[in-house]
N, C-alpha and C positions, 0 to 999 in steps of 0.2 A: 504494500500500500504506500510505497514511497511516492512522494509528491502529492498525495491527496490533501486537499485543503479542507481540514476538519471544520473550520468556522463557516466556510461556504456551504459545505454539506449540511451542517446543523441548521444554518439559516434557511436553506431551501426546504428542509424537512419541516421546520416550524411554519413557514409560509404555507406549505401544502396542508399541514394539519389545521391551520386556521381556516383556510378556504373550505376544507372538508367539513369542519364543524359548522361553518356558516350554512352550508347546504343542508346539513342534518337539522340544525336548529331553526331554519326558516319555516314560516307557515307555508301552507300548501299553495298560496297564491303565486302567480308568475313573478319571478325575480331573476335579475341578471347582475352579476358582479361586474362593475365598471372598472375598478382598479383595486388592487390589494397592495398595501405598502406597510411594512413593519407588521404591527399587530392589528391594523385597521383595514377596513374595506369600504368602498362606496358601492351601494347597492341600489339598483333601479327596480321599482315595483310598479304594479299597475296603477296604484293611487299616489305615487310620490317617490321620493328618493331618500336615502339615509346614509350617513357615515356611521359605522358601527365597529365595536371591538368586543371580544369575549373576555370574561374575567380570566386572570392568570391561573387561578386554582380551578381544576376541573370540578364539575358538579358531582354529587353523589349519584350512584347508579339509578337510572330511571327519571332523573330530573334534568331540566334544561339548564345550561350554564348561565351564570350572571352575564349581563350584557349592558353596554353603555352605547347609546345611539344619539345622534343629532338628526332629527327628522325634518324633512322639507316636504310639505304636503299642503293641500288647499287651504285649510283653516289656520295653520300655524307653520311658519317657515323658520326653522332653526330651533325647534323645541328639543330640549334634552329629555330623554327617557332612560331611566336606569331600571333594570330588571334584576331581581335577586333570583336565586335558584329555588327559593322557598318563601312562603309568606312572612311578612314582618309583623311584629306585635301591634295590634290596633292602638292607635294614638301615639305611637313612638315616632320620634324624629327620624328623618332620613337626611343624612348629611353627605354631600359630595365635597371632597377636598381635592383640589388640583394643586400639586406641590404643597404650599402652605396656605392656600386661599380656600376657606370654607364657603359652601353655598347650601343654604337650607332649602330642601325640596318639598314639594307637596306629595304626599304618599297615600296609597291605598292598595291593599292586598300585597302582591309581591313587586310593585312598581313605584317609582317616584318620578315626578315631572318638574321641570323648571317652572318658575312662578310667573314668567312673562317676558316680553321682549327685552327689557333692560337687563334682566338677569341672564337671559340667553346670550346677549351680546358679550357680557362679561365672561361667561363660561366659555364661549368660543374663542375669545381672546386668550384666556388662560390655557385652553387645550392646545392652541397653536404654538405656544411657547415650548411645548414638549415637557418631558420629565415623567411624572407619574400621577395617577389619580386613584382615589379609593372612594367607595360608597359604603356607608355604614349605617346600621340600625340595630334594633333588638329583635330577637326571635320571639315567637309566641311564648316560649318557656322563660324568657327574660335574659337569655344569653346574648352575647355580642356577635353580630354578623358583619363581616367586612369582605368586600370584593375589591381586589387590586387590579389596576390596569396600567399598561405601559402606553405612553403617548407617541411612540415612534410611528410615524405615518398618519397621525391624526389630522394635521393641517392639510395634507394632500387629499385625504379622503373627504374632509369637510368641503374643500374647494370643488372636488369632483361631484359630490352630491348636490351642492348648491347649483352648479352649472347644469347638471342633469335635470334638476327641478325647473330651472329657467327655460330649458329647451322644451320640457313636457308642458309647462304652463303656456308657452308661446304656441305650441302645436295645438293645444286645446282651444286657445283663443282664435286661432285662424281656421278652425273647422266650421 
């Protein structure tokens, strides 16, 4: 195995696994991966586009992995959606932290959402800087739940998803 670039091989395998997990975790609606970069991908769906990443820690068997998405769709463009692999404790806070900047999210069930356009703009700015992110809350039993995300590729995926949505919206307008 002389001359084998282990870091290239490992990086290629990680990208392959990320793409495979996106296909497994996607709902049954039509979807197309536009780009995949680092731990992030831009995805085109029938009803919009999104930039998304799966949590670093795999989910327990039979559960969907945690997921962090920026969604571009008809009613809300740039909305952050954070999904845990299991429900959160009713009434508990959901906090997204990007590097050292915290954002309080609105939550219900196993999901959290950004609070509006001003927060969404601040979240996208922080995601573009790179680094790391985590989403945390409490489990129904009171334990701490944390999903970690790498931000390598986030800026490119967000840009591709925003452009995808602009094209879809323009096509719909011209029909």
